N, C-alpha and C positions, 0 to 999 in steps of 0.2 A: 862350551863350544858355541851355543847360540849367541852368547854376548860377543864372542870374537867375530862371528859372522855378521852381526848387526854392525859392529864398528867398522868392519870392512866395507859394508855396503855405503855407509855414511861417507867413508873416506873416498870411495869410488864416486860418489855423487859430486863431491867437490872437486875431484881431480879430472871430472869430465870437461871442465873448462880450462884445464891447465895441463901442459905436457910434463912429463917426467923431467926434472931438471938435475943436471950435474951441478952441484953447489958452485956459485960463482958470485964474485963481488958486483954488486949493482953500480955500474959507473953513471948511468942515466936511466930515466924513465920517460917513455914516449906514449902518449894516449892517442888512439886512433878510433874513428867511428862516431865521435860525439858531434852533435848538432846544437843542442840547447844547453846542455850541461857544460860548465866551465871546467877547464883542466884542473884548476886549484881546488874545486869541489871534489873531484875524484881523488886527487892527491891526499886531501884531508881525511878520506875514509880508509885509505890504504895503510895496512900495518907495516909496509915496507918503505924504507927511505933509501936515497942514495947513500952508498957507503956500507949498506947492510950486506950480508952474505945470504943470497937467494937459495932457499932449500925447498923440498917438496912440501914440507909442513907450512912454510910461509906462503908458498903458492896457493895452498888449499884455503889458508886464512884470508888471503886477499880475495879470492873469488867468492868466498862466503860473505866477507864484508861489503863487497860491492853489489852482490845480489841482495843483500839485506837492506839496501837503501830503497829498493823498489823502483829505482830509476830505469833499470835495465832488464832486458829479457834474455840476453845472452852476454857472457863474459869469457873471454879466452886470454891466456897469458902465453907470450913467446919470448924467448931469449935470443938476441943477436949480438954477439961480441961484447957481452957485458952490458948491453942495452936491454932493459925490461920493457917489452912492448905489451901494452894493455889494449886489446881490441874489444870494443864494446858495441852493442846494438841497443839503442835506447827504446824504452817503451814510448809509444805515441802519446801525445798530449791531447787533452780534450779541448778542442777548438770552440765547440758550440754545443749547447744542449737545447733541444727543441721539445716542447710539450704541446701536443695537439688534442683537440677533443675535449678539453676541460672547460666546464661550465660551472660546476659547483664551487671550485676553488680558483682564486686568481693564480696566474702562472708563478708569480714571484714567491707565493706562499709555498707552492709545491717545490720549486727550485731551493727554497730555504731548508726544506726537510731533506732534499737530496744532499745538500752541502753538509748537513750535520753528520751523514754517514760517510762522507768522504768523496762524493761525486760532485764536482763543480768545474766550471770552465777555467782552463788554465792549469788544472792539476793532471798528474799523470793517470793515464787511463789503466785501469785494472778490471778485466773481464769478470772477475770474481765479484765485483761489486754490482753488477748489473742485476743479478737476481735479489740481491739485497735492496737495490733501488727500487725495483718492482714491488716488493714486499712493503717498502715504506710508503709508496704511493697508494697501494691498496689499504694500508692501515689507516691513512687519512681519510680515505672515502668510507671505510667501514664505520668511522665515527659519525658519519651522516647518514647511515643506513643504506648506503649503496653497496649492497651485497653482491650485485650482479657485475661488479666493476671487472673489466678486462683491460690488461695493460700489455701492449706489444712493443718490443724494443727492437730498433734498427740501428746498426753501427756502420757508418760510411767512412772509409779511408779517405783522407785528404793529403795534399802535398805537404812537404816538409814534415813528414812523420807526425801527422795530426789526424784525429778522428772527429767525426760529428755523430753525436748519440740523439736519437729521436725517440720519444716515448708517446706512442699513440694510445689515447685513453677512450675506451667505450664506457661511458658512466652507467648506462642502464638506468632504469627507474629506481627511485628510493622505495626500499621495502617500508610497508605501512603496517602499524599495529592493528590487526583485525579484531583481536579480542583479548581481554585481560580478565583472567578467572581468579577469584579469591575464594579459596577453599577453607572453610572453618568459621566463617562469619555467622554468629547466631544472636549476639546482642544488638547488633546494628544491620541496617539494610546495606547490601552490597553497593548500591548507588551512592550512599553517603560516604563509605569508605573509599570509593573510586574518586570522589571529589577531592580526597587529600592528595592525589596522584598528579604529578606534572605530566606524566606520560598518559596518553589517552588515544581512543580510536579516532579515525578521521571525522572532523567536523567543519563547519562553515568557515572557521578562522584557522584551521591547522595548516592550511597552505602557507600561512605566513609565519605562525609561531613555530612550526615544525615539531610540535609536541606529539604527532602521531609517528615519529621516526625513533626507533630504538636507540638508546644510549645506555651503556652500562653505568655510567656516572649518574644519569638521571634516574635509573631504576633504583640505584643505591639510595639516593636521596628520597625517592618515594617510599621505599621500605622503611627509612628512618622516620619519615612523616607518619606513616601508618602506626609504627611503634609509639610515637609521641601521642598520636590520637587516643590510643588505648591507655597508655601510661597516665595521661592527663584526666582519664575518666575512671580511675581506680583499678584498672586490670594490671596489677602489679606483677603477675606471672605471665604475662603475654609473651608469646615466643614464636618466631617465625621458623617453621620446620624445614621448608625447602623452597627453592625458586627454580622454575623451569622456563627456559626460553627456547622456542623451536621455531624454524623457518621452514616454509614450504620448498619443495624441490625447485620450483622456478624462481625462487629467492625473491619473491614479491610480497609475501605476507608473513607476519610475525605473530606468534601466539605466546602469551606470558600467562603462567600458572604460579600463584603464590599460595602455599599452604601454611597455615598458622593455628595455634591453639590460643583461645582468649584467656582461659584461666578464670579464676573467681575475681569478683569485685570487692575491693578492700576499702574499709573506712579507717580514719586515723583514730587511735585510742588516746594517745598522749604524745607530747614532745618534751623532751628533756634537754637541758643544756649542761655541758660538761667542759671542763678544762679551765684554764686561767680566764676569769671574766674581767677583762680590763675595763669594760664599760658595764655600768649597772645592769643587772638581769632584766629589771623591768623595762629598760630602754631597748635591750636586744629583743625581748619578747614582742615588742611593738612592730619590730621589723619582720617577724615571722607571718607570712600570709596564710600558711596552712593552720587550720585550728582543729582541735579536738572534736570528734563527731562528724567532720566533713569527709566526703569522698576523697581519697588520695588523688593528688595531682603532682606529677613530676615537675611540671612547669612552675607551680607555686613553691615546690620545695627548693628548686634551683634558684628561683627568685630570692627566697628567704636567706639561703646560705650566701648568696652573692652580696645581698644587702648587708649581712653581718660582717662579711669580710671587707666591704667598702667602708662600713662604719669604723672598724678598727684601723683601716687605712687612713682615716681622717685623724687618728691619734698618732700617726708616725710609724704604724706597723705595716710596711709596704708589702711584705710576703706573708701576710696573715691568711690562714685557711679555716674553712668551716666545712666540715664533712659530715654527712648525715649517715647513721648506721641503723638499718631497720631491724625490727624484731617481729617476725610474723607469728600470729596466732590463727592457724588455718581453720580451726574449728569455729572460731567466732568471726572469722573473715576480717580480722583487724590487724593493723599494724602500728607499732610504736617506734618513734624514732629518738635516737639520742644524737644531738648535734655536738660533735666534739670540736672545740675551738682551739686552735693553735696559733697564737698571735705572732710567734717568732720573735726576732729581735727588733727593737725600735730602730729606725734608721734615719738618716738625714740625706739631703741632697747635696752631692759634691758639685757637679756642673749642670747647667742648663744648656743644650746644644740645639742650634737650629739648622736645619738643611733644606734645600730645595728652593730657597729664596733667591733666585738668580737676579730678580729685578728689585724686590723689596728690601729696604735697609734692614739690618738687624734690630735697630731701636724700634722700628715700627712694630715689630713682632714682640720684642721683649716687653715693651711697655703695657702690653695686653696680658702678660703672664703674671699670675697672682702667686705662684710658688716661688719662693726666694731660694737663692743658692745659700748653702751652709745653714739652712733652717730645717727643722724637722719635716720629713715627708708628710703631705696633706693631700690625700686623694680628692677631697672636695675642691681644693684650690686648683689642682691640675685639671680637674674636669671643667671648672668654671674658666680656666684659661682657654681650654679648647673651644668652649662655647663663645667666648669673646673673639677669638680668632676667626670662627666661623661666621660670626655677625659682621666682620669687616667686609665680607663679600669680596676680598681680594683673592681668595684661594677656593679652588674646587674641591679640595680635600685637605684635611688636617689629621694626621696621625700622631700618636704618642707612643713611645716606648719607655720603660724605666729599667734599664739593664743593671744589674749589680756591678760594682766597681770590682775588677779583679783583684784578688788578694785581701779583700775586706769582707766583713759580715754585717756591717752597719752603715754602708754607704750605697747610694745608687745615683745614676745619672738620669736626667729626664731629657729625652731626645724628641724634639718637635719636628716632624717632617711635613712640609707644606707642598702643595702642588698648586702653583701659581695659575691664574686664568687671566684672560684679557680683562682689564679694569677700565679701558676706554670703551666708549660707546658712541656710535653714530645713530642718533635717534632720528628716525624718519617716520612721517605720518602721511598717509594718502587717503584720498576719498574721492567720490564721484557723485554729483547731483546735477539734475537738469538746470538748476539755477547757476551753478558755479563752474561745471565741468570737473576737471581734474585739479585737485588742491594738493600742494606739497609744503611740507614744512620739515625742519630739522634742527638738531643741536649736536654738538661735539662735547663730550664729557670725559674727564679723566679722574677717576677716584683716587688714584695713587700715583700722582704725577711724579715722575723721576724716582719712583720708590720711596718718597718721602712721607706718604700717608696723607698728603694734602689733596684737595679736591678742587679741580677747575672746571667750570661749565661755560661754554660759549653757545649761546642759542641764537638762531637766525630762522625766522619764519617769514615766508613771502605769501602766505595764504591770503585769500581776499578776506577772511573772517578776522584774522589776527596777524598783523605784521609786528614782529618783535625782534629787537636786537638787545641781547642781555649778555652780561659777563658777571660771574660770581666766583668767589674763591673762599675756601674754608680750610683753616688749619685746625684739626681735631685736637692737637696738643699744643695750643698756644702757651700753656704753663705746664709745668711738670706734673701738676696735680690732675691734668686732663681737662682743663677748661679750654673750650674751643672758641674760635673767633673767625667771623666771616664777613665778607663785603659783597654787596650786590649793586650793580649799576644797570639801568635798563631804559629803553625807549620803546613805547608800546603803542600801537594804533589798533583800535578794536572797531570793527564794523560787522556786527552779527546778522545783518539783514538776510543774507543767504541761508541762514539756519532757520529762517522763519521767525526769529525774534524781532520784536518791534524796531523799526528803523531808527538808528542813532549812530553816532561815531564819537569816539573819544581818542585823544592823543595825549599820552602821559610820558613824562621824563622824571626819573626818580633814582634814588640811591639809598643805601642804608648800611648799617653796621649791626651785627648780631653776636651774642655770646652764648655759649652752652655750658652749664655748670653741673657736673655729676654730683649727685648727692647720695648715691649707693651704686652697687654693681650694675643695677638694671634701670635706675631712675636718673633722669636729667631735667634740670630747669633751663628753659631757654628764654632769652629776652633780647629785645632789640629796639633800635630807634631809626626811623628813616623819614625822608621828606620826598614829596612828589607833587608835581605840577600837572594839572589836567585841564585840558581844553575840550569842551562838549559841543557837539553839533547836532542839532535836531532838524527835522524837515517837515514839510507840510502833511506828509503822510505818517509822521511819528505818532505813537500812542499819545493820547492827551496827557496821560500821566507824566510822560517824559516832557512834554512841552511846558507843563505847568511847573515842573521842578526847575527847568532852566529860567523860566520867567521870574520865579520867586527867589532863586538863589544865584543866579548868574551863570554864564556859560564857561567861566574860568575860575579855578580855585587852586590853592596851594595847601596841601594836607601835612600836618605833622603827625606821623604815625608811630604809635608805640605797640610793641608786640610782647606777649608773655605766653609761655607755654610749658607743659609738663609732658614728658614721654617716658614710658616704661617699655623695655624691650627684653623679654626673658625667652625669646626663641631660641632653639638650639642651633638654628642656621638662618642667616639672611638669604642664602642661595637656594637652599632646599629645605625649608622648615617642616618638621613633622610634629612638633609639640612646643608649647610656650604661648606667650601672650604679647601683643602689642597694644598699648593704650597711648593715646595722644589726646591732650586737651590744649586748645590754643585760642588766644584772644587777640584780635587786632582792634585798636582804638584810634580814632581821630581825636588827637589831643587838643586841648584848648591852645589858642595861638595859631591854629590852622583853620581851614574851612574846606570840607564840611567836617562836623563832629559827629561821630557814630561809633558803634561797636558791632563786632561780629564774633560770635563764639562758635567753636566746633569741637566736637568730641568723636573719637573713633576708638572702637573697642574690637580687636580682632584676635581670635584664639584658634590654636590648632590642636586637635585631638588625634593622637595615634590609634587607629582602630586595630590595625594588624601591621605587620611588617611593611606591607606595600600600600595600604589604604590610610589616608589622612583625611580628617574632616576639618574644614575651615569654616568658622563662623565669624561674620563681620557686621558691626553695626556703626553707623555714621550719622550723627546728628548735627545740624547747623542752625543757628538763630542769629538774627541781626535787627538792629533798630537804630534810629537817629537819636541824638541828644539834644536837649534844650527845645524840645517840641518839635524837632524837625524829623522828616522821614529818613529811612536809610536811603542813601543815594542809589538810584535804580541801576547804575553801572557796577554796583557792589552787590547785586542780587545773587542768590543761590540758584543754580540750575541742576537738573538731573536728566538721566537718559544717557545711553551710550556704553561703550565697552568697559568704562571704568566705574559705572554705577549700576543702572538697570539695563542690562543687555537685552537686545531685541526691539529697543526703541531708538530713534534717531538721537544724536548727541544734542543734549540740552533742550529736548523737545517736550518734557514734561512740566506740568505746572500750570499756572494761570494764563489765560489768553484775554485779549481784548476783543472788541466787537468785530474787528476784522480777522479774528483767529490768529493774531500774531502772538508769538511767546513773550511774555513779560518777565519770567523769572519770579522769585519770591524771596520772602524774609524768613521762611522756615523750611528745612529740608530733613526728610527721613529716608535713610537707605538702609537696607538689610541684604545680606548675601549669605548663602550657605552653599558650600562647594566640596564635593568629594574628589580628592586627588588620588591618582594612581599612576604607576610608571607606564610608559608606552610599551605595549607588548612587543617583544623581540629585542628591545635594547639592553636587557639584563640589568647591570648596575650603573648604567649611564644616567647621571642625575640632571642632564641638561634639558630634558624634555619631559613634561608632565600632561597627562590627561586629566579632564575635569568634567564633572557633571554638575550643574549649578541650579539653584533656585533663587532668583533675585526679586526684590520688591522695594518700592519706594515711591516718593512724589515730592513735589514742592508746593508750598502754600503762601498765598499773598497776605498782605495786612487785612485782618479781619476774619480770614478763613479759619475754619475750625477743623482740626485733625479728626478723621474718622478712619477706621480700618478699611471700610468698604471703598474709600476713595484712593487707596493704594494701587499702583500697578504692579503686576507680577509677570514674571517670565521664567522659562526654564530652557535648558539646552545643554550643548557640549562646548568645551573649550580645550585649547591646546596652548601651553605655555612653553616657550623654547628660549633658553638663555644661549642665544647664537653668539659667535665670536665678535659680532659687531653690535651687540646689545640685546636685551630681551624683547621678545615678540609675544603677543598674546592675540589669539584668534579665537572668535566665538561664533557659534551658530545658535541664535536664540529664537524662541517661540513665545510670543506674548500670550499670556493665559487669559487676561480679562481686558484687552484693549477696547478703547471706545471708538466710536466712528471718526472723531477728529484726531485721534492719536496717529502719530507718524511711525510706522513700523519700519524696521531695518534688520532683517534677520541676520545677515552675514556682516560682521564687524571685525576690525583688527587695529591694533596699535602696535607700532614697532619701536621699542625703546622704553616703554613705560608700563608697568603693571601695578595695580593696587594691591 
């Protein structure tokens, strides 16, 4: 009985839009009342066509189908002499959506969230979506700690059956975390445990970092950090019992309470290996960081199992697993581990795929890849390929995936996904001094011109100190073996008087050719040959040393230059290095057949040490020495200089070193530079790798002929730096404070260079 009644009610619902029909043959169909919807669209949804016999059942089905489109709020059917008349009343369209009062989010971001739930300009208006839209707006604000958010909606009818929806938002103040309570801490101080948390109570920088605003995701990450802290210190049975988050009635203050039990501290009794040992056990044991007798550390255990898996990956076992199974002895508080090794099947690489290179040619990327197609899978070669691509500095990110080939058990593809970044740079330099006023210089370089991997640099400097017009070209793969070749042409005029350097001027025209020969994956030998013609001008107020040189050796010379160098680059990235080494040794020699004849030797050693996930220590050492040949001195215009943003910050550019009796800078034949810098991400930028903060300690000086190096003659400085890889080139800004400046030293605390970093 109830089932028949329900069926009757449903039938009545759909017959409310249709009169009872005597069956008739539909000779025509006419649609009335539509303004935006095409008649053809209506016909496509109707189950009745011309020539059909119209019945009550088909009328109900027609009304149901048209209601189901969501386009109409009223549907009526009428019959007139064999003509089926469909009378429709359309739902209004959303002509405009306005959001007011929002400051925390941009309007476009909020509209995007509304669009995802079906509310957008141009769509059919459904009043049932309004409440859902309000909840969506509140949800977005709750993620920012805005618990006092109030949303008021107003719908205004417009002409042509349209409406305007306005969402007025009162954001309120963000709720702040007033207290974080940790219940159960015994082995460690609560302050030490809270240091592991990203969330914290309000501080002097939290207005910027927003870490005093509650987020469920951040709390989950903090709880995992707390768990890792205990597990890495032997507390194998650590357990979080409960987490309570409460908010005050005024929705302004949040209190977080975390209850946990520490458990006992465990040491490692023994570690055993089980399963097929593809690699000798002695070699695998060297990869285990956790040793017997040590306090248990989950981090070391994870590193060990990963290292074993990676080592098996080098043998072609792409899906190798190493899983540690613990055996607890609660009485002795010891734990033994058995690492079960499952190498899986040995696999080889079917295809190497590259995506994301919209500008760079495939060959530019593939020639850096050391894993070959149709060869056995080698994890070390794949990782090396990634490092080589990172060192190109063409890409802001290089990702690798190794999906299994469907339908096979011994094949994988290697997919490289690159994210290209601008490789062109407009290098600008600017400075101001009472002697020169504003000084401008610049260059345009393209490291990956037309996506070919070739580098072109055009330099133009109009500064009073250095006027330069130069053009260089480098083909990094002149041969298929990776031998590079480059050309340089330049015209250079140097007048360093405004820097306080002894008065002189040189005008040089030159050019050269150079090659680079790779001798290993990280080592390259460079050599070149060039020729340059130099005109030297000295003046009455020039240092006597300069005047004597011109008197003895002439004011014009043509040099035949030979260069040879060695470079090793094992950094994990040229764009954002966190580990690895850069070493460079270089010699420039004035060869016989030209004048003057001399040599200049330089050596640089730069190393990066990853201290934590976010902190990297960079150490840099730079030595330079030069002298003349055949009893002649080193030409004074080839001297070394120090001071400035690229050597010892906090001192004016090229201001360190020997002076003459008039306190003019002479430069020197021996240079010592040392830098230590701690890098960290800029707070608030998350995973953005384009900006880095640094805290530095610099030291160095320059020494003239006959000067003796002594530690107490070095100049030191400390300060802060910001490195930004901007879309138009790298920028480095430093604020340095000299630590042991002398009265004659030229101090310059704020310095920057745009387009060049050391």
